[in-house]
C-alpha positions as YAML, in Angstrom:
chain: A
units: angstrom
residues:
- id: 1
  name: MET
  ca: [97.65, 127.60, 126.05]
- id: 2
  name: ARG
  ca: [99.26, 124.87, 124.40]
- id: 3
  name: TYR
  ca: [97.93, 123.54, 120.94]
- id: 4
  name: PRO
  ca: [98.84, 120.04, 119.61]
- id: 5
  name: ALA
  ca: [100.48, 119.89, 116.07]
- id: 6
  name: SER
  ca: [97.26, 118.68, 114.72]
- id: 7
  name: GLU
  ca: [95.42, 122.06, 115.76]
- id: 8
  name: LYS
  ca: [98.39, 124.19, 114.68]
- id: 9
  name: ALA
  ca: [98.55, 122.37, 111.27]
- id: 10
  name: GLU
  ca: [94.57, 122.93, 111.01]
- id: 11
  name: ILE
  ca: [94.92, 126.59, 111.98]
- id: 12
  name: ILE
  ca: [97.80, 127.14, 109.26]
- id: 13
  name: ARG
  ca: [95.25, 125.43, 106.88]
- id: 14
  name: LEU
  ca: [92.49, 127.79, 107.83]
- id: 15
  name: VAL
  ca: [94.63, 130.82, 106.92]
- id: 16
  name: GLU
  ca: [96.07, 129.83, 104.09]
- id: 17
  name: GLN
  ca: [92.34, 129.16, 102.52]
- id: 18
  name: SER
  ca: [90.74, 132.09, 104.09]
- id: 19
  name: HIS
  ca: [89.46, 135.12, 102.22]
- id: 20
  name: LEU
  ca: [90.26, 137.27, 104.55]
- id: 21
  name: PRO
  ca: [93.48, 139.10, 105.47]
- id: 22
  name: VAL
  ca: [95.66, 137.02, 107.48]
- id: 23
  name: ARG
  ca: [95.43, 139.41, 110.35]
- id: 24
  name: ARG
  ca: [91.71, 139.56, 110.68]
- id: 25
  name: THR
  ca: [91.65, 135.65, 110.16]
- id: 26
  name: LEU
  ca: [94.02, 135.52, 113.17]
- id: 27
  name: GLU
  ca: [92.04, 137.98, 115.36]
- id: 28
  name: LYS
  ca: [88.74, 135.70, 114.74]
- id: 29
  name: LEU
  ca: [90.95, 132.78, 115.54]
- id: 30
  name: GLY
  ca: [92.14, 134.50, 118.57]
- id: 31
  name: ILE
  ca: [95.77, 133.49, 117.68]
- id: 32
  name: PRO
  ca: [98.37, 135.83, 118.19]
- id: 33
  name: ARG
  ca: [100.48, 137.06, 115.02]
- id: 34
  name: ALA
  ca: [103.99, 136.41, 116.36]
- id: 35
  name: THR
  ca: [102.77, 132.62, 117.26]
- id: 36
  name: PHE
  ca: [101.34, 131.92, 114.10]
- id: 37
  name: TYR
  ca: [104.25, 133.30, 112.25]
- id: 38
  name: ARG
  ca: [106.46, 131.05, 114.50]
- id: 39
  name: TRP
  ca: [104.32, 128.07, 113.45]
- id: 40
  name: TYR
  ca: [104.11, 128.78, 109.87]
- id: 41
  name: ASP
  ca: [108.15, 129.35, 109.80]
- id: 42
  name: LEU
  ca: [108.42, 125.56, 111.52]
- id: 43
  name: TYR
  ca: [105.86, 124.25, 109.17]
- id: 44
  name: GLN
  ca: [107.62, 125.56, 106.22]
- id: 45
  name: ALA
  ca: [110.88, 124.06, 106.84]
- id: 46
  name: GLY
  ca: [109.77, 120.73, 108.24]
- id: 47
  name: GLY
  ca: [106.19, 120.30, 107.57]
- id: 48
  name: PRO
  ca: [103.41, 119.03, 109.88]
- id: 49
  name: GLU
  ca: [105.80, 116.62, 112.20]
- id: 50
  name: ALA
  ca: [108.01, 120.28, 113.00]
- id: 51
  name: LEU
  ca: [104.73, 121.48, 114.91]
- id: 52
  name: GLU
  ca: [105.25, 119.21, 117.55]
- id: 53
  name: ASP
  ca: [106.46, 120.06, 121.19]
- id: 54
  name: ARG
  ca: [109.64, 117.83, 121.74]
- id: 55
  name: PRO
  ca: [112.57, 118.35, 123.91]
- id: 56
  name: SER
  ca: [115.59, 118.45, 122.03]
- id: 57
  name: ARG
  ca: [116.62, 115.51, 119.88]
- id: 58
  name: PRO
  ca: [120.18, 113.34, 120.01]
- id: 59
  name: SER
  ca: [122.66, 113.78, 117.40]
- id: 60
  name: ARG
  ca: [121.74, 110.71, 115.79]
- id: 61
  name: VAL
  ca: [118.15, 109.61, 115.10]
- id: 62
  name: TRP
  ca: [117.84, 105.60, 114.92]
- id: 63
  name: ASN
  ca: [114.60, 105.92, 112.48]
- id: 64
  name: ARG
  ca: [116.39, 107.91, 109.95]
- id: 65
  name: ILE
  ca: [115.31, 107.02, 106.41]
- id: 66
  name: PRO
  ca: [117.91, 105.17, 104.39]
- id: 67
  name: ASP
  ca: [119.41, 106.97, 101.60]
- id: 68
  name: GLU
  ca: [118.38, 104.57, 98.54]
- id: 69
  name: VAL
  ca: [114.57, 104.97, 99.78]
- id: 70
  name: ARG
  ca: [114.76, 108.86, 99.97]
- id: 71
  name: VAL
  ca: [116.08, 108.63, 96.01]
- id: 72
  name: LYS
  ca: [112.92, 106.32, 95.40]
- id: 73
  name: VAL
  ca: [110.58, 108.66, 97.25]
- id: 74
  name: ILE
  ca: [111.69, 111.65, 95.09]
- id: 75
  name: ALA
  ca: [111.66, 109.35, 91.82]
- id: 76
  name: LEU
  ca: [108.20, 108.66, 92.75]
- id: 77
  name: ALA
  ca: [107.07, 112.19, 93.32]
- id: 78
  name: LEU
  ca: [108.94, 113.21, 90.13]
- id: 79
  name: GLU
  ca: [106.82, 110.38, 88.45]
- id: 80
  name: GLN
  ca: [103.77, 111.68, 89.65]
- id: 81
  name: PRO
  ca: [103.70, 115.49, 90.53]
- id: 82
  name: GLU
  ca: [100.12, 115.27, 90.65]
- id: 83
  name: LEU
  ca: [100.29, 113.79, 93.77]
- id: 84
  name: SER
  ca: [100.28, 115.69, 97.79]
- id: 85
  name: PRO
  ca: [102.76, 114.60, 100.04]
- id: 86
  name: ARG
  ca: [100.31, 112.65, 102.06]
- id: 87
  name: GLU
  ca: [99.23, 110.89, 98.59]
- id: 88
  name: LEU
  ca: [102.78, 109.76, 98.26]
- id: 89
  name: ALA
  ca: [103.44, 108.60, 101.50]
- id: 90
  name: VAL
  ca: [100.62, 106.02, 100.82]
- id: 91
  name: ARG
  ca: [101.49, 105.04, 97.21]
- id: 92
  name: PHE
  ca: [105.22, 104.59, 98.29]
- id: 93
  name: THR
  ca: [104.17, 102.56, 101.35]
- id: 94
  name: ASP
  ca: [101.62, 100.23, 99.49]
- id: 95
  name: GLU
  ca: [103.80, 99.83, 96.17]
- id: 96
  name: GLN
  ca: [107.41, 99.12, 97.74]
- id: 97
  name: LYS
  ca: [106.31, 97.93, 100.97]
- id: 98
  name: TYR
  ca: [108.13, 100.50, 102.86]
- id: 99
  name: PHE
  ca: [106.60, 102.68, 105.36]
- id: 100
  name: VAL
  ca: [107.29, 106.59, 105.18]
- id: 101
  name: SER
  ca: [105.27, 109.17, 106.88]
- id: 102
  name: GLU
  ca: [103.43, 111.86, 105.68]
- id: 103
  name: ALA
  ca: [106.00, 114.64, 107.57]
- id: 104
  name: SER
  ca: [108.71, 112.71, 106.01]
- id: 105
  name: VAL
  ca: [107.84, 112.87, 102.30]
- id: 106
  name: TYR
  ca: [106.60, 116.32, 103.19]
- id: 107
  name: ARG
  ca: [110.34, 117.32, 104.28]
- id: 108
  name: LEU
  ca: [112.28, 115.39, 101.57]
- id: 109
  name: LEU
  ca: [110.01, 117.46, 98.76]
- id: 110
  name: LYS
  ca: [110.81, 120.86, 100.45]
- id: 111
  name: ALA
  ca: [114.21, 120.02, 100.44]
- id: 112
  name: HIS
  ca: [114.33, 119.23, 96.72]
- id: 113
  name: ASP
  ca: [112.06, 122.38, 96.16]
- id: 114
  name: LEU
  ca: [108.83, 120.34, 94.91]
- id: 115
  name: ILE
  ca: [106.39, 121.64, 97.12]
- id: 116
  name: THR
  ca: [104.49, 124.61, 95.31]
- id: 117
  name: SER
  ca: [101.21, 125.12, 97.29]
- id: 118
  name: PRO
  ca: [99.01, 123.48, 99.96]
- id: 119
  name: ALA
  ca: [97.46, 120.42, 98.79]
- id: 120
  name: TYR
  ca: [94.52, 120.65, 100.28]
- id: 121
  name: ILE
  ca: [91.49, 122.89, 100.88]
- id: 122
  name: VAL
  ca: [89.26, 123.20, 104.07]
- id: 123
  name: VAL
  ca: [85.61, 122.96, 104.15]
- id: 124
  name: LYS
  ca: [83.85, 124.02, 107.12]
- id: 125
  name: ALA
  ca: [80.95, 121.93, 108.28]
- id: 126
  name: ALA
  ca: [78.72, 123.24, 110.88]
- id: 127
  name: ASP
  ca: [77.01, 120.38, 112.29]
- id: 128
  name: GLU
  ca: [77.24, 116.59, 111.97]
- id: 129
  name: PHE
  ca: [74.52, 113.72, 111.62]
- id: 130
  name: THR
  ca: [73.61, 112.50, 115.01]
- id: 131
  name: ASP
  ca: [73.52, 108.79, 113.75]
- id: 132
  name: LYS
  ca: [76.19, 108.40, 111.23]
- id: 133
  name: THR
  ca: [76.47, 105.90, 108.75]
- id: 134
  name: THR
  ca: [78.42, 102.42, 109.65]
- id: 135
  name: ALA
  ca: [78.29, 100.78, 106.38]
- id: 136
  name: PRO
  ca: [77.69, 101.06, 102.57]
- id: 137
  name: ASN
  ca: [74.26, 101.88, 101.07]
- id: 138
  name: GLN
  ca: [72.65, 102.85, 104.33]
- id: 139
  name: LEU
  ca: [72.57, 106.57, 102.85]
- id: 140
  name: TRP
  ca: [73.37, 108.13, 99.28]
- id: 141
  name: GLN
  ca: [73.86, 111.74, 99.11]
- id: 142
  name: THR
  ca: [72.99, 113.69, 95.43]
- id: 143
  name: ASP
  ca: [73.06, 116.95, 93.96]
- id: 144
  name: PHE
  ca: [73.57, 118.71, 90.46]
- id: 145
  name: THR
  ca: [76.55, 120.70, 89.62]
- id: 146
  name: TYR
  ca: [77.47, 122.91, 86.92]
- id: 147
  name: LEU
  ca: [79.91, 122.28, 83.96]
- id: 148
  name: LYS
  ca: [80.37, 124.58, 80.74]
- id: 149
  name: VAL
  ca: [80.93, 123.53, 77.18]
- id: 150
  name: THR
  ca: [82.27, 126.00, 74.85]
- id: 151
  name: GLY
  ca: [79.34, 126.88, 72.39]
- id: 152
  name: TRP
  ca: [77.01, 124.37, 73.74]
- id: 153
  name: GLY
  ca: [76.31, 126.38, 77.19]
- id: 154
  name: TRP
  ca: [75.96, 124.81, 80.49]
- id: 155
  name: TYR
  ca: [75.47, 120.94, 81.23]
- id: 156
  name: TYR
  ca: [74.46, 119.69, 84.79]
- id: 157
  name: LEU
  ca: [76.20, 116.73, 86.27]
- id: 158
  name: SER
  ca: [73.84, 114.79, 88.61]
- id: 159
  name: THR
  ca: [75.80, 112.12, 91.00]
- id: 160
  name: VAL
  ca: [74.87, 109.59, 93.77]
- id: 161
  name: LEU
  ca: [78.00, 109.53, 96.25]
- id: 162
  name: ASP
  ca: [78.10, 106.85, 99.30]
- id: 163
  name: ASP
  ca: [77.52, 108.90, 102.15]
- id: 164
  name: PHE
  ca: [79.65, 105.81, 104.08]
- id: 165
  name: SER
  ca: [82.61, 105.63, 101.62]
- id: 166
  name: ARG
  ca: [82.34, 108.57, 99.19]
- id: 167
  name: PHE
  ca: [82.36, 106.18, 96.95]
- id: 168
  name: VAL
  ca: [80.57, 107.80, 93.48]
- id: 169
  name: VAL
  ca: [78.08, 104.85, 93.04]
- id: 170
  name: ALA
  ca: [76.62, 106.49, 89.68]
- id: 171
  name: TRP
  ca: [76.41, 109.80, 87.55]
- id: 172
  name: LYS
  ca: [74.89, 111.32, 84.77]
- id: 173
  name: LEU
  ca: [75.54, 114.40, 82.30]
- id: 174
  name: CYS
  ca: [72.55, 116.13, 81.64]
- id: 175
  name: THR
  ca: [70.98, 119.04, 79.62]
- id: 176
  name: THR
  ca: [68.16, 119.82, 82.34]
- id: 177
  name: MET
  ca: [67.87, 119.53, 86.30]
- id: 178
  name: LYS
  ca: [64.46, 117.78, 86.44]
- id: 179
  name: ALA
  ca: [63.08, 114.81, 88.70]
- id: 180
  name: GLU
  ca: [63.80, 112.53, 85.86]
- id: 181
  name: ASP
  ca: [67.18, 113.21, 85.58]
- id: 182
  name: VAL
  ca: [67.42, 112.57, 89.65]
- id: 183
  name: THR
  ca: [65.59, 109.35, 88.54]
- id: 184
  name: THR
  ca: [67.40, 108.15, 85.92]
- id: 185
  name: THR
  ca: [70.85, 108.82, 87.72]
- id: 186
  name: LEU
  ca: [69.38, 106.93, 90.82]
- id: 187
  name: ASP
  ca: [68.26, 103.91, 88.45]
- id: 188
  name: LEU
  ca: [71.92, 103.89, 87.28]
- id: 189
  name: ALA
  ca: [73.06, 103.78, 91.11]
- id: 190
  name: LEU
  ca: [70.74, 100.90, 92.08]
- id: 191
  name: SER
  ca: [71.97, 98.87, 88.92]
- id: 192
  name: ALA
  ca: [75.71, 99.77, 89.42]
- id: 193
  name: SER
  ca: [75.31, 98.45, 93.32]
- id: 194
  name: GLY
  ca: [73.22, 95.43, 92.32]
- id: 195
  name: LEU
  ca: [70.43, 96.55, 94.65]
- id: 196
  name: ASP
  ca: [67.99, 96.17, 91.79]
- id: 197
  name: GLN
  ca: [68.90, 92.60, 91.55]
- id: 198
  name: VAL
  ca: [68.82, 91.58, 95.41]
- id: 199
  name: LYS
  ca: [66.06, 91.68, 98.07]
- id: 200
  name: VAL
  ca: [67.51, 94.02, 100.98]
- id: 201
  name: ARG
  ca: [65.95, 94.96, 104.47]
- id: 202
  name: HIS
  ca: [66.61, 98.10, 104.25]
- id: 203
  name: ARG
  ca: [66.90, 100.47, 101.02]
- id: 204
  name: PRO
  ca: [69.38, 103.35, 101.01]
- id: 205
  name: ARG
  ca: [67.97, 106.45, 102.55]
- id: 206
  name: LEU
  ca: [68.10, 109.49, 99.76]
- id: 207
  name: LEU
  ca: [69.85, 112.82, 101.00]
- id: 208
  name: SER
  ca: [69.35, 115.97, 99.20]
- id: 209
  name: ASP
  ca: [69.01, 119.99, 99.05]
- id: 210
  name: ASN
  ca: [65.67, 121.46, 98.76]
- id: 211
  name: GLY
  ca: [66.45, 122.00, 94.55]
- id: 212
  name: SER
  ca: [63.07, 121.96, 92.53]
- id: 213
  name: SER
  ca: [63.79, 118.65, 91.11]
- id: 214
  name: TYR
  ca: [64.29, 117.07, 94.59]
- id: 215
  name: ILE
  ca: [61.08, 118.32, 95.95]
- id: 216
  name: ALA
  ca: [59.02, 117.08, 92.83]
- id: 217
  name: GLY
  ca: [56.10, 114.81, 93.28]
- id: 218
  name: ASP
  ca: [57.26, 112.54, 90.46]
- id: 219
  name: LEU
  ca: [60.65, 111.87, 92.59]
- id: 220
  name: ALA
  ca: [58.57, 111.57, 95.56]
- id: 221
  name: GLU
  ca: [56.47, 108.94, 93.83]
- id: 222
  name: TRP
  ca: [59.35, 107.28, 92.42]
- id: 223
  name: LEU
  ca: [61.24, 106.90, 95.84]
- id: 224
  name: GLU
  ca: [58.10, 105.33, 97.34]
- id: 225
  name: ASP
  ca: [57.93, 103.07, 94.67]
- id: 226
  name: LYS
  ca: [61.44, 101.75, 95.10]
- id: 227
  name: GLY
  ca: [61.21, 101.75, 99.23]
- id: 228
  name: MET
  ca: [63.73, 104.67, 99.56]
- id: 229
  name: ALA
  ca: [63.51, 107.14, 102.40]
- id: 230
  name: HIS
  ca: [64.15, 110.97, 101.50]
- id: 231
  name: ILE
  ca: [65.66, 113.36, 103.77]
- id: 232
  name: ARG
  ca: [66.12, 117.07, 102.36]
- id: 233
  name: GLY
  ca: [69.01, 119.56, 104.12]
- id: 234
  name: ALA
  ca: [67.73, 122.50, 105.86]
- id: 235
  name: PRO
  ca: [67.23, 125.56, 103.52]
- id: 236
  name: ARG
  ca: [70.41, 127.60, 102.98]
- id: 237
  name: HIS
  ca: [72.24, 125.24, 104.51]
- id: 238
  name: PRO
  ca: [74.97, 123.23, 102.04]
- id: 239
  name: GLN
  ca: [77.13, 121.63, 104.95]
- id: 240
  name: THR
  ca: [74.50, 119.09, 105.53]
- id: 241
  name: GLN
  ca: [75.46, 117.64, 101.75]
- id: 242
  name: GLY
  ca: [79.08, 118.42, 102.73]
- id: 243
  name: LYS
  ca: [80.50, 115.09, 101.32]
- id: 244
  name: ILE
  ca: [78.97, 115.70, 97.97]
- id: 245
  name: GLU
  ca: [79.48, 119.24, 97.74]
- id: 246
  name: ARG
  ca: [83.35, 118.60, 98.73]
- id: 247
  name: TRP
  ca: [83.25, 116.10, 95.45]
- id: 248
  name: HIS
  ca: [82.05, 118.58, 93.13]
- id: 249
  name: GLN
  ca: [84.76, 121.03, 94.22]
- id: 250
  name: THR
  ca: [87.66, 118.02, 94.03]
- id: 251
  name: LEU
  ca: [86.20, 117.20, 90.45]
- id: 252
  name: LYS
  ca: [86.21, 120.88, 89.39]
- id: 253
  name: ASN
  ca: [89.81, 121.49, 90.71]
- id: 254
  name: ARG
  ca: [90.84, 118.81, 88.38]
- id: 255
  name: ILE
  ca: [89.00, 118.75, 85.16]
- id: 256
  name: LEU
  ca: [88.13, 122.39, 84.59]
- id: 257
  name: PHE
  ca: [91.93, 123.65, 83.77]
- id: 258
  name: GLU
  ca: [91.09, 123.40, 79.90]
- id: 259
  name: HIS
  ca: [88.21, 124.14, 78.02]
- id: 260
  name: TYR
  ca: [85.82, 121.55, 76.44]
- id: 261
  name: TYR
  ca: [84.34, 122.29, 73.04]
- id: 262
  name: LEU
  ca: [82.03, 118.84, 72.73]
- id: 263
  name: PRO
  ca: [79.92, 117.42, 75.38]
- id: 264
  name: VAL
  ca: [81.36, 113.99, 74.80]
- id: 265
  name: ALA
  ca: [84.64, 115.23, 75.61]
- id: 266
  name: LEU
  ca: [83.50, 116.87, 78.72]
- id: 267
  name: GLU
  ca: [81.68, 113.15, 79.33]
- id: 268
  name: GLU
  ca: [84.98, 111.53, 79.24]
- id: 269
  name: GLN
  ca: [87.02, 113.58, 81.37]
- id: 270
  name: VAL
  ca: [84.19, 113.03, 84.32]
- id: 271
  name: SER
  ca: [84.20, 109.47, 83.66]
- id: 272
  name: ALA
  ca: [88.12, 109.43, 83.97]
- id: 273
  name: PHE
  ca: [87.92, 111.33, 86.98]
- id: 274
  name: VAL
  ca: [85.58, 109.03, 88.43]
- id: 275
  name: GLU
  ca: [87.33, 106.22, 87.89]
- id: 276
  name: HIS
  ca: [90.74, 107.81, 89.34]
- id: 277
  name: TYR
  ca: [88.31, 109.19, 92.83]
- id: 278
  name: ASN
  ca: [86.97, 105.76, 93.00]
- id: 279
  name: HIS
  ca: [89.92, 103.46, 92.57]
- id: 280
  name: SER
  ca: [93.11, 105.36, 92.85]
- id: 281
  name: ARG
  ca: [92.95, 108.66, 94.95]
- id: 282
  name: ALA
  ca: [93.38, 107.76, 98.60]
- id: 283
  name: HIS
  ca: [91.01, 109.90, 100.78]
- id: 284
  name: GLU
  ca: [92.28, 111.77, 104.15]
- id: 285
  name: SER
  ca: [88.99, 110.93, 106.03]
- id: 286
  name: LEU
  ca: [88.64, 107.43, 104.98]
- id: 287
  name: SER
  ca: [92.34, 106.54, 106.88]
- id: 288
  name: ASN
  ca: [94.09, 107.16, 103.29]
- id: 289
  name: LEU
  ca: [92.05, 104.08, 101.61]
- id: 290
  name: THR
  ca: [90.54, 104.81, 98.57]
- id: 291
  name: PRO
  ca: [86.60, 104.92, 98.27]
- id: 292
  name: ALA
  ca: [86.40, 101.87, 96.43]
- id: 293
  name: ASP
  ca: [88.60, 99.97, 99.55]
- id: 294
  name: VAL
  ca: [85.78, 101.30, 101.83]
- id: 295
  name: TYR
  ca: [82.60, 100.41, 99.55]
- id: 296
  name: LEU
  ca: [83.84, 96.97, 98.46]
- id: 297
  name: GLY
  ca: [84.71, 96.08, 102.44]
- id: 298
  name: ARG
  ca: [88.70, 95.69, 101.64]
- id: 299
  name: GLY
  ca: [89.54, 98.44, 103.73]
- id: 300
  name: GLN
  ca: [90.27, 96.56, 107.00]
- id: 301
  name: ALA
  ca: [92.57, 94.11, 105.18]
- id: 302
  name: ILE
  ca: [94.57, 97.09, 103.69]
- id: 303
  name: LEU
  ca: [94.96, 98.95, 106.75]
- id: 304
  name: ALA
  ca: [96.35, 95.97, 108.81]
- id: 305
  name: GLU
  ca: [99.26, 95.11, 106.08]
- id: 306
  name: ARG
  ca: [100.05, 98.88, 106.28]
- id: 307
  name: GLU
  ca: [100.50, 98.64, 109.84]
- id: 308
  name: ARG
  ca: [102.45, 95.09, 109.30]
- id: 309
  name: ILE
  ca: [104.85, 97.17, 106.99]
- id: 310
  name: LYS
  ca: [105.09, 99.99, 109.47]
- id: 311
  name: LYS
  ca: [106.19, 98.00, 112.09]
- id: 312
  name: GLN
  ca: [108.57, 95.68, 109.99]
- id: 313
  name: THR
  ca: [110.01, 99.33, 108.66]
- id: 314
  name: LEU
  ca: [110.60, 100.65, 112.07]
- id: 315
  name: THR
  ca: [112.14, 97.54, 113.46]
- id: 316
  name: GLN
  ca: [114.58, 97.64, 110.09]
- id: 317
  name: ARG
  ca: [115.73, 101.12, 110.91]
- id: 318
  name: ARG
  ca: [115.86, 100.34, 114.75]
- id: 319
  name: LEU
  ca: [118.49, 97.28, 113.70]
- id: 320
  name: GLN
  ca: [120.38, 99.16, 111.08]
- id: 321
  name: HIS
  ca: [120.93, 102.07, 113.70]
- id: 322
  name: HIS
  ca: [122.26, 99.55, 116.43]
- id: 323
  name: ALA
  ca: [124.56, 97.80, 113.95]
- id: 324
  name: ALA
  ca: [125.77, 101.17, 112.84]
- id: 325
  name: ALA
  ca: [126.38, 102.77, 116.52]
- id: 326
  name: ALA
  ca: [128.01, 99.44, 117.66]
...
């Protein structure tokens, strides 16, 4: 059976992130070890593009990235070491107005020994909503997560995340996980979105788990007063709130590298990362747009501009190749 390159890359990611030994993981996936290691060698040497099944290539490649562009890509990688190859490719295309693919950036970084570990974490979700959101503010996901302040104990981060754009609409660092903490965060979300100032046909629906604060009568009364419907996920099925669970994981992966000794220090770090996540971090599931690009409705214009840059870049490379071959 032939697998497309995208499935090969996904299998590699699953094996890299699995808590099981490689042999057992591959047995569950039904992939022979020899086949997997052949794919993995290709991936390590050439990135995702090397997993494509293709005939032998000609000695001259018409769309080879010019050396001066390669130098700029490496310079950006050294300047922004926290960015993954995907994020670097998007950042370079947007800032330099010159298209480079994720695979090309990966190969460049690999050649310069700048690839350290996978820049992604695979989170599996079992089911999807039958009726997916089609615009911002149709459905908000909310949940708490735990963060520790040394000497002070546990604090609880309450977040409201827009399902369509993954934009963090509002958040609050709390000392408890009560219904009033939820309603306070939702008040902040309504204010931040402007929905407390305008009359809309449908208020956002709220998606949560079955925690005590979310099944409380006080929250039900507050939601009824605001005209908001409430959806709760099935018990013991956190995948239903997969987007906000993924947000919590991303947040903790970035801000928990150091200890915090004052609540205000933790709050500052959360605030800084929310700003980065909403406005600077290109999200793979959003076609490498930021959540703010999608939430604020400017995403399609950005994608159209990137497509224009890509066509212009490839045309330029083709003309340079013809000139060199003449």
